[in-house]
C-alpha positions in Angstrom: 86.6 91.0 -86.5 82.9 91.3 -85.2 80.3 92.5 -87.5 77.1 94.1 -86.2 74.8 95.3 -88.1 71.6 96.3 -85.9 68.4 97.6 -87.6 64.8 98.3 -86.4 62.2 96.1 -86.8 60.9 98.3 -89.6 63.2 101.6 -90.7 62.2 105.0 -88.7 64.2 108.1 -91.3 62.4 111.3 -90.3 64.1 114.3 -92.1 61.9 117.0 -90.6 62.6 118.6 -86.5 59.2 118.7 -85.1 59.1 118.8 -81.0 55.4 119.2 -80.8 54.9 115.8 -82.4 57.3 114.1 -79.9 55.7 115.1 -77.2 52.6 113.3 -79.2 54.9 109.7 -79.7 56.8 109.7 -76.6 53.3 108.8 -74.7 54.0 105.3 -76.1 57.2 105.2 -74.8 56.4 105.9 -71.0 52.8 106.5 -71.4 49.9 104.0 -69.6 49.2 101.7 -72.6 53.1 102.5 -74.2 55.5 100.0 -75.4 57.5 100.4 -71.9 54.5 98.8 -69.9 53.7 96.1 -72.6 56.9 94.6 -72.3 57.4 95.0 -68.9 53.6 93.2 -68.7 54.0 90.6 -70.8 57.7 89.4 -69.6 56.1 89.4 -65.5 53.3 87.7 -66.2 54.8 84.5 -68.1 56.8 83.2 -64.8 53.3 81.8 -63.1 51.5 81.1 -66.2 50.9 77.2 -66.2 51.1 76.4 -69.7 54.1 76.8 -71.0 52.6 77.6 -74.8 51.3 80.7 -73.4 54.5 81.3 -71.4 56.5 81.4 -75.1 53.8 83.5 -76.2 54.4 86.1 -73.6 58.3 85.9 -73.8 57.9 86.4 -78.1 55.5 89.0 -77.7 57.2 91.0 -74.7 60.3 90.8 -76.3 59.1 92.2 -79.3 57.4 94.9 -77.7 61.3 95.5 -76.3 61.8 96.2 -80.6 59.0 98.0 -80.7 59.7 100.1 -77.8 63.2 101.1 -79.4 61.3 101.6 -82.7 59.1 104.2 -80.0 62.3 106.0 -79.0 63.9 106.2 -82.4 61.3 108.3 -84.1 61.2 110.9 -80.6 65.4 110.4 -80.7 65.0 111.7 -84.7 62.4 114.6 -84.3 64.6 116.0 -81.9 68.0 115.6 -82.2 68.5 119.2 -84.4 66.7 120.9 -81.6 67.2 124.0 -80.3 65.9 125.9 -77.3 63.5 128.5 -79.1 62.1 125.0 -81.0 61.4 123.8 -78.0 60.1 127.1 -76.4 57.8 127.9 -79.9 56.0 123.7 -79.7 55.5 123.5 -76.4 58.2 121.2 -75.4 60.0 123.5 -73.3 58.8 121.6 -69.7 60.6 118.4 -71.3 63.7 120.1 -72.5 64.5 121.7 -69.0 64.6 118.2 -67.0 66.3 116.6 -70.1 67.1 118.4 -72.9 66.5 116.1 -75.8 67.3 112.3 -73.6 65.1 110.3 -73.8 62.5 110.1 -70.4 59.2 107.4 -70.5 56.2 109.8 -70.1 53.0 109.7 -70.9 51.6 112.8 -73.6 49.9 114.8 -70.7 53.5 114.8 -68.6 52.5 111.9 -66.1 55.9 110.0 -65.7 56.2 106.2 -66.4 54.7 104.2 -63.2 54.2 100.4 -63.0 51.2 100.2 -61.1 49.8 100.9 -65.0 50.0 97.9 -65.4 49.5 94.1 -63.2 50.9 90.5 -63.3 48.7 89.1 -61.0 49.5 85.3 -61.7 45.7 84.1 -62.5 46.5 83.3 -66.2 42.3 84.1 -66.7 43.1 88.1 -65.3 46.5 88.0 -66.4 45.6 87.6 -70.5 42.1 89.7 -70.7 44.3 92.1 -68.9 46.9 91.6 -71.9 43.4 91.6 -74.1 42.6 95.0 -73.0 46.1 96.4 -73.2 46.6 95.4 -77.2 43.4 96.8 -77.6 44.1 100.5 -75.7 47.6 100.6 -77.8 45.9 99.8 -80.7 43.5 103.1 -79.8 46.5 105.2 -79.0 47.9 104.5 -82.2 44.6 105.3 -83.6 44.5 108.8 -82.3 48.1 108.8 -83.0 47.8 108.5 -86.9 44.6 110.6 -86.8 46.9 113.6 -85.9 50.3 113.7 -87.0 50.7 114.1 -90.7 54.2 113.5 -91.4 54.5 110.3 -93.7 58.6 109.3 -91.9 56.4 109.5 -88.7 53.1 108.0 -90.0 54.6 104.4 -91.5 56.0 103.3 -88.5 53.6 104.1 -86.5 51.1 102.4 -89.4 53.5 99.2 -88.9 52.9 99.4 -84.6 49.8 99.7 -84.8 49.1 96.9 -87.1 51.1 94.6 -84.5 48.6 95.7 -81.7 45.6 94.2 -83.6 47.9 90.6 -84.4 48.6 90.6 -80.7 45.9 90.6 -79.6 44.2 88.1 -81.6 47.0 85.6 -80.2 46.1 86.3 -76.4 43.1 85.9 -77.3 43.8 82.4 -78.8 45.9 82.1 -75.6 42.5 82.3 -73.7 40.9 79.3 -75.3 43.8 77.2 -74.9 43.9 77.8 -71.2 40.2 78.0 -70.1 40.3 74.1 -72.5 42.8 73.1 -70.1 40.5 73.8 -67.7 37.9 71.2 -65.7 34.9 73.4 -64.5 32.5 75.5 -67.0 32.9 78.1 -65.1 36.7 78.7 -64.5 37.0 82.3 -62.8 36.2 81.2 -59.4 40.0 80.1 -59.2 43.4 80.8 -59.9 44.5 77.6 -62.2 47.9 78.1 -61.2 47.5 78.6 -57.5 44.5 76.0 -57.5 45.8 73.2 -59.2 43.3 70.4 -58.6 40.2 72.4 -61.2 43.3 72.0 -63.9 43.3 69.3 -66.5 46.2 66.2 -65.9 48.0 66.0 -69.3 46.8 62.2 -71.1 49.7 60.1 -69.9 
């Protein structure tokens, strides 16, 4: 017999149905700074990263973001799993309910569907890592805003955990950017693409 126990990175145990809160948290599912965009960004960028260590970091953080996506979806599901049509109507969740009932579908809190044009995979190490730094800060700001508005501690605690991880990821991407810069010969490392213009990249010592 195979034994399988699935656990989230941080527990989500929400007791009260609240479609209004779900309509806010959903931005971290399919919004411009959400976990779906983050995971796709990093797992796409890793292939053209010229440094194996930084490529590995992108793989690790991109994979962790998939776990964060699962946490966000669990929060939304638990906030709406016992939802009635009347609750959806009075909480302003009715437009979403009409299209999706209580199924999970990636959208921003403002109602804009998920769009891959909201993130980049440019194939330039400096460009991609600076985008990643900005992405983590934008996600951290979104979590700040959610935590300011939401009062239910069952929702706030996992959001606080996710916010803390954004800070850690920002630190790791900052270290990765410094490593990439240290591997480049030119002081002005912004005028070429180290993945394509390999003559500017230091060769490893033999």
